[in-house]
C-alpha positions in Angstrom: -28.7 -22.0 -1.4 -26.8 -19.1 0.4 -23.6 -19.9 2.1 -23.4 -17.8 5.2 -19.7 -18.6 6.1 -18.1 -16.1 4.5 -17.8 -13.8 7.5 -14.3 -15.0 7.4 -13.2 -13.1 4.8 -13.2 -10.1 6.5 -11.4 -9.2 10.2 -12.2 -6.4 12.9 -9.6 -4.1 13.9 -9.9 -5.6 17.4 -9.3 -9.3 16.3 -6.4 -8.5 13.8 -4.9 -7.0 16.8 -4.9 -9.7 18.7 -3.8 -12.1 16.4 -0.3 -9.8 15.4 0.4 -10.2 19.4 0.0 -14.3 18.7 2.6 -16.8 18.3 1.9 -17.3 14.7 0.7 -13.4 13.6 -0.8 -13.2 10.0 1.1 -11.5 7.3 -0.5 -7.6 6.8 -0.2 -6.4 3.1 -0.9 -2.6 3.1 -2.0 -1.5 -0.6 -2.2 2.0 0.3 -0.2 4.7 -2.0 3.8 4.6 -0.7 3.8 7.6 0.6 0.7 7.4 3.0 2.4 3.8 4.1 5.6 5.9 4.7 3.9 8.1 7.4 2.3 5.3 9.4 1.2 1.8 9.2 -0.1 -0.8 10.9 2.5 -2.9 12.8 4.2 -5.0 11.2 3.0 -4.6 7.5 4.6 -4.6 4.3 3.8 -2.2 1.2 2.1 -3.5 -1.7 0.5 -1.2 -4.3 -0.3 -2.6 -7.2 -2.2 0.5 -8.8 -2.3 0.8 -12.8 -1.0 -3.1 -12.9 -3.9 -4.4 -15.1 -4.6 -6.9 -17.6 -6.2 -6.3 -21.0 -6.0 -10.0 -22.8 -7.5 -12.4 -20.9 -6.6 -14.9 -23.3 -5.1 -18.0 -22.2 -1.3 -17.1 -22.5 -1.2 -13.3 -21.5 -3.5 -14.4 -18.2 -0.9 -16.9 -17.3 1.8 -14.6 -17.7 0.0 -12.0 -15.9 -1.1 -13.7 -12.9 2.4 -15.5 -12.6 3.6 -12.1 -12.4 1.3 -11.3 -9.8 2.2 -14.5 -8.0 5.8 -13.6 -8.3 5.0 -10.1 -6.5 3.6 -11.8 -3.8 6.0 -14.4 -2.9 8.8 -11.8 -2.5 6.3 -10.0 -0.3 6.5 -13.3 1.9 3.1 -14.8 1.2 2.9 -18.6 1.9 0.3 -21.1 2.3 0.7 -22.1 5.4 0.6 -18.0 7.0 -3.0 -16.2 6.9 -2.7 -12.6 5.0 -4.6 -9.7 5.9 -5.1 -7.1 3.2 -6.0 -3.4 3.9 -6.2 0.1 2.9 -7.7 3.4 4.3 -11.0 1.6 4.4 -12.4 -1.2 2.7 -11.8 0.2 -0.9 -11.1 -1.8 -4.3 -7.1 -1.5 -3.8 -7.2 -4.5 -1.1 -10.0 -6.0 -2.5 -8.1 -6.7 -5.6 -4.9 -7.9 -4.2 -7.7 -10.4 -1.8 -8.8 -11.4 -5.0 -5.2 -12.3 -6.0 -4.5 -14.5 -3.4 -8.1 -16.0 -3.8 -7.9 -16.8 -7.0 -4.0 -18.2 -6.7 -5.0 -20.8 -3.9 -4.4 -19.0 -0.7 -5.9 -21.0 1.6 -6.8 -17.7 4.2 -6.5 -14.6 2.5 -8.8 -11.8 4.9 -9.4 -8.2 4.3 -9.7 -6.0 7.3 -13.1 -4.4 7.3 -12.9 -0.3 7.2 -9.0 -0.5 6.9 -6.7 1.8 8.8 -9.4 4.1 9.2 -11.6 1.9 11.4 -8.0 1.1 13.2 -7.5 3.9 14.3 -11.1 4.5 14.9 -10.3 1.6 17.5 -7.7 3.4 19.0 -5.6 1.2 18.0 -2.2 2.4 17.0 0.2 3.4 13.5 3.9 2.8 13.6 6.9 4.2 11.0 9.2 1.1 11.4 9.3 -1.4 8.5 10.1 -4.6 8.6 12.1 -6.1 5.4 9.6 -9.0 4.0 10.9 -12.5 3.8 10.6 -13.8 0.5 8.9 -17.2 0.3 8.7 -20.1 -2.8 5.0 -19.6 -2.8 3.8 -19.2 -6.0 0.1 -20.2 -6.0 -2.1 -21.8 -9.0 -4.6 -20.0 -10.7 -8.4 -21.4 -9.5 -10.5 -21.2 -13.2 -13.6 -20.9 -11.0 -12.1 -17.5 -9.2 -11.6 -15.2 -12.9 -13.6 -15.1 -15.8 -11.9 -14.6 -19.4 -13.6 -12.3 -22.1 -14.3 -15.7 -24.1 -16.0 -17.1 -21.2 -18.4 -13.7 -21.0 -19.2 -13.9 -24.3 -20.3 -17.2 -24.3 -22.6 -16.4 -21.3 -24.6 -13.7 -23.6 -28.2 -14.4 -22.9 -27.8 -17.4 -20.8 -30.4 -17.7 -17.8 -27.7 -19.4 -15.9 -25.2 -16.8 -15.6 -25.3 -13.2 -14.4 -22.8 -10.0 -15.1 -22.3 -7.2 -12.5 -21.2 -4.0 -13.6 -19.4 -2.7 -10.5 -19.0 0.8 -12.2 -20.6 4.3 -12.0 -23.6 5.7 -13.5 -21.6 7.5 -15.9 -19.7 4.5 -17.3 -22.3 1.8 -16.9 -24.7 4.7 -19.3 -22.1 5.6 -21.8 -21.6 9.2 -20.8 -17.9 8.5 -20.1 -16.0 6.1 -22.5 -12.7 4.9 -20.9 -12.3 2.3 -23.8 -12.4 2.6 -27.4 -16.1 2.3 -27.1 -18.6 3.7 -24.3 -21.7 1.5 -22.7 -21.6 -1.8 -21.0 -21.8 -5.5 -21.1 -25.3 -6.6 -22.8 -27.5 -7.5 -20.0 -25.5 -6.6 -17.5 -27.1 -5.5 -14.0 -25.7 -2.3 -12.8 -24.5 -2.1 -8.9 -21.9 0.8 -8.5 -19.6 -0.6 -6.3 -19.8 1.5 -3.3 -23.2 0.7 -3.0 -21.7 -2.2 -0.9 -20.0 0.0 1.5 -21.7 2.0 4.6 -19.4 4.4 6.5 -16.9 2.4 4.6 -16.8 -0.8 5.6 -19.1 -3.3 4.0 -22.7 -3.9 4.5 -23.9 -6.9 6.7 -24.1 -9.9 4.9 -27.7 -10.0 4.8 -27.9 -6.3 3.2 -25.6 -7.0 0.6 -28.0 -10.2 -0.2 -31.0 -8.7 -0.2 -29.3 -5.5 -2.6 -28.1 -8.3 -4.8 -31.6 -10.3 -4.9 -33.4 -7.3 -5.9 -31.2 -6.4 -9.1 -31.8 -10.0 -10.0 -29.2 -11.9 -9.2 -29.8 -15.2 -8.2 -27.4 -17.7 -6.2 -27.8 -20.6 -8.4 -26.0 -18.4 -11.3 -22.6 -18.1 -12.7 -21.7 -14.3 -11.4 -19.3 -12.7 -13.0 -17.9 -9.1 -12.0 -16.6 -6.4 -13.8 -15.4 -2.7 -13.7 -13.0 -0.9 -16.6 -9.6 -2.9 -15.1 -10.7 -5.0 -12.0 -10.9 -3.4 -9.2 -14.0 -2.8 -8.6 -15.5 -5.6 -10.0 -13.0 -7.3 -7.6 -14.8 -5.6 -4.5 -18.0 -7.0 -5.8 -16.6 -10.5 -5.7 -16.2 -10.0 -2.3 -19.5 -8.5 -1.2 -21.2 -11.3 -3.8 -19.1 -14.0 -1.7 -20.0 -12.4 2.1 -23.5 -12.2 0.5 -23.5 -16.4 0.9 -23.3 -16.7 -3.4 -21.3 -19.4 -3.8 -20.4 -18.9 -7.8 -18.6 -15.9 -8.1 -16.1 -14.9 -10.8 -13.9 -11.8 -11.1 -13.4 -10.5 -15.0 -10.5 -9.2 -14.8 -9.8 -7.6 -18.0 -13.0 -5.9 -17.6 -14.5 -2.7 -19.9 -10.5 -2.3 -20.6 -10.6 -5.4 -22.8 -14.2 -5.7 -23.5 -15.5 -1.9 -25.1 -11.3 -2.1 -27.0 -12.5 -5.1 -28.7 -14.3 -4.0 -32.0 -15.6 -8.0 -32.3 -17.2 -8.0 -29.1 -21.0 -6.7 -28.8 -21.6 -3.5 -26.5 -25.1 -1.6 -25.4 -26.0 1.7 -24.6 -28.8 1.5 -21.3 -30.7 4.2 -21.0 -30.8 6.3 -17.9 
């Protein structure tokens, strides 16, 4: 059965603007490149660009060490469990989605993504600033929730299982093996291909019923354990949010994604026809 309570994953510019004026404002994290943050960002925002910081071995020890490092960086930005966190970029993109997923996977109770990002903020007539506030470090480090992350072994164990759906969020060229961004090109066997950009309309997430219809049509069922992947976990995090918005209750991000899977000669691949 679909869970329709997921709209709280997103926040509108108007709602965020009002909350920033409240007595308990959220922590706002700008995930864009530093040069974009420098020329104008949301009031009170702190900067965090994790682009290129990826994990290519989701075995137990490397995964734990990687997530510990991510948690440390988040605590340096002031993340704490009793304060909501809003992440954003230029639109509802993969950078913000990945930081959202990190927060969610590490057990933060109230992460949100600014739907439409800074473009929607400006379109709503709201101001940017160049004022910078130094973050206040917290002691929060979170705890990795295994129901939010998939390892290579769990993906391999799910191959061919009717209770598991694997969703490939990459481009057509990557999925069909025309572009290989690892030692091998292709796809994880049996994966359903839904390019992450199909989750969006004009830079914002589509409505939950539209997302449900799209994933339903592709054969992804809400009673399945849905595992998303891309190249390095960014677009997969975007698919993770889209599926959550659509009401799918069991979604995990295979954060090692194709860079890990495609580089391992012991893991099977397929070359879909297209």
